[in-house]
C-alpha positions, 0 to 999 in steps of 0.5 A: 708922339709922347713916347719919342725922345728928342736927341737932337739937342744932345747932338748939337750940344754934347755938354748935355747929358741925359741925367741933366734933363728934367723927367718931363723932358724925355716925353715932351718936346719943347713948346717953342720952335727950335731954330732951323737945323738939319734933323739927323735922326730920331729914335724911340727909347727902346730902339736906342737901348737895343742899338747900344746893347748890340754895340756892347755885345760886338765889342765883347766878341772881339775882345773874347776872340778865341786863339783858334779864330785868331790863328785862322784869320792870320793864317788866311792872310799868310796864304793869300800873300804866300808868306811862308815865313809868317805862316811857320812863325804862326805855327810855332806860336800855336804849338807853343801856346797849345792852340788846337789846330785842325786838318784845314789849318795843317793842310794850309801850312803844308801847301805853303811849304810845298810852294816854298820848296821852289825857292832854293833859299827856302827849300830845306826850311820848307822841307823840314817844316813840311815833314814836321807838320805831317808828323804833328798831324799824326801825333794829334790823331788828325786824319789826313785827306787826299790833299794832305797826301798829295802835298806831302808827296810833293815835298818828298819828290822835291827832296828827290825821294820818289820812293817815299812819295810812292809809299804815301799814295800806296797807303792812302787807303789807310785813311779811307780816301781814294787817290787821284791823278795829282796824288800819283804825279809827284812819284811818277815825275820824280822817277821819270826825272831821275830816269828810274824807268822801272819804278816809273812803270810801277807807278803807272801800273798801280794807277791802272789798278785803281782806275786813275787815267793818265793825261798828256803830261803823265804820258809824255813823261813816261814817253820821254824816259822810255826814249832816253832808255831806248825802250822801243816797245814802251815808246810804241805803247805810249804813242798809242796812249797819246792817240787814244786820249789826246787829239793834238799834242803839245809842242813839248810832247812833239819834241819828245816824239821827234827825238825818238824817231831821230835816235839810233834805237828808233832807226833799229826797230821794225819788222820788215817782213810783217804780213800785209793782210795781218796789218790790214786786219788790225787796221780794220779791227781797230777802227782805222788809223792804227794797227797796233802790231808794232813798228813796221819797216826798217831803216831811217825815219824821215821826220818833217813838219808839214800840214794836211789839206782839206781832203786829208792828204798829207802835204809832206808824203802824200798819204791819205789820212782817215776818219778814225772810228772806235774799235770793234770791242768798244763798238760791241760794248757801246751797242750793249750799253745802249740796249741795256739802257733802252730796256730799262726805259722802254717796254722790254718786249717792244725793244726786244722785238726791234732787236729781233727785226734788226737781226733780220734786216742788217743790210742797212747802210744809213739810219734816218732820224725821221722826226728830226728831219721831218720837223726841221725848220717847221716852226712857223704858222703853216709848218707841220711835219714835212714828209717832202724833206724826209723823202728828199733825204731818203732818195739822196741816200738811195742815189749816193749808195748805189741803190740801197735804201736807208731805214727811217725810224718814226713814231707810230703816232706820226705815221698814223697822222701821215696815213690819214693824209691822202697826199702822204699815204701813198709814199708811206705805203711805198716805204713800208713795202720797201722796208724803208720805215720802222714804226716805233710803238706808242710810249716809246722814245725814238732816240733809243731805236735809231741810236741802237740801230746805227751802233749795231749795224756800224752805219751812218746816222742822218740827224741834226740832233747833237745827242747832248741829252742826259740819256746820252751822257750816260754813255760817256763822252770820250768814245761817244764823241769819236763815234759821232764824228765818224757816223753822224751825217748833218743836213740842211735845206737851202731854198728847198734844196737838200745838202748832206754834210758827210763825216769829215774825211780825216780825224785830227788824231795821231795816225799809224798807217798800214805802211808803218808811217806816223802822222802827229797833229800839234796843238799849235797855230791857227784853228784852220785845220788845213794849216795846222802843223803835223809831224809827218814821220815815214821810213825811207824804204816804207814802200818796200816794207809793206806792199803799196795798195791804191792811193786812196782810203786803203793806203792809209788803213781807212777806218770807214770799213767799207768798199770805197765809194765817192759820193755820187748820184745827185751831186747837183743838189749839193753846193760847192762846199766841203759837204759835196764830196769826201774823197775817203768817205763812203756813204755807209761806212759799214765795217763788215762789208769793207773789201780791199782792192786787189 
């Protein structure tokens, strides 16, 4: 208590100072009771001295703020408010005062300059300062980064100098940084705007060389300049680039596509005598939905905006759209990637044995993820592994395929448990006898086995596993999702009755048919696919260009790669939802056994 300083009197009576108090006052309270009042605060003498010291230090820091810190603070304010004039005034003062500027400062200034060029009244000033700041950076030996190059390239493009923008990106390696899509955009869009088609193609070629992928905006710009210049081969190429990288195109891209098919150049191109079998082989090889052999047919194009019904039938021309698969080359690379990753993570001898077994048993049309099916909805007290559910799936696939057994991939530990149970032992033995069951060894991961088998055989996979684990992320996302759409069969049990949901009857992507017609989905309208707008583009004489085949999956170049089979068998076990029958979806979807109607 003796060490406490009473400062309440100082607060109430500011005329008092510490020096006016007797020496004993600082260590003793008044003997008399002070009048009632609100106590504000009580501090020890040491803590009061510390507080005063901190206040003095903070005041000294503000007073001694460096020029660089002050510049940074004021530049941040200009950036937030997009105050271009304020920023260049700061820059002039900084250069005059020889303030040390770093890469971050100069990039922020360049960014404000690139924004200001959109204002006609500021454009020239912004260009002058932008290029001047870039030169200042070089004079101070400040190394640019990718953001610097991209921003200066935008300034060059705004000045109509696509060559300078392109030179900047071509020499970005001098700064030990890699280009990105945004680094190339200024040069590419500048050349496209000025219809300098050859230089635009040169930029694309350079992008391909360093592994920078085009997106819809860039492809659409190249498509547009190709249409304007009547470059038929390039138009065809960019339509397929859109097909492979974009599901539904924007309205602006759709307008460019319509412009081509209504143009004189569009009407004049085409091969009226293209071999029918060659076109079909191209469709098969490419996974369906495109052949890639060039314009088919001759004469005027009929361009309509229409929609596609739930079965994939175009309401404009009546053509059957297809569910598109990945092409043969991608499929082979996919299988090799899965095998390589599996060998890294599995016992090599075990997986190699499975690969050998699969070579001798390559007739399967469906693979079943046994654990996924057997454990479905079994998370209750009496739940376990339901062999009945698994048997229902096996029998349904057998019936729908016309008597072809699927293969069930199941772990050895699970099979041993089923064999110990008399009620399930007989069924397991029957599966083994019919080669329905493949047992994976101890310590293995079933996922690698059923995934590899599905990819290698090009057949269907029955599982509700969405394959989002990290092991699947290693395989990439774009073509993997396309592959899943075509090959994965989902299932459910409603009141004990099995329902299989087969792959969709058609894919929401640009499609080129055997007859040379095109169907382009637009990113407009409702999420309901049956009312989504499509461009339907057909030749007036399309039926004369390529011999018409049956009005089923083959007419459209079906990507399901097998003999056409509607779902049949025990359809009574399925409800009336879209899962019961896909008119263009085979149970198997195997490419190698596909045959064409005569």
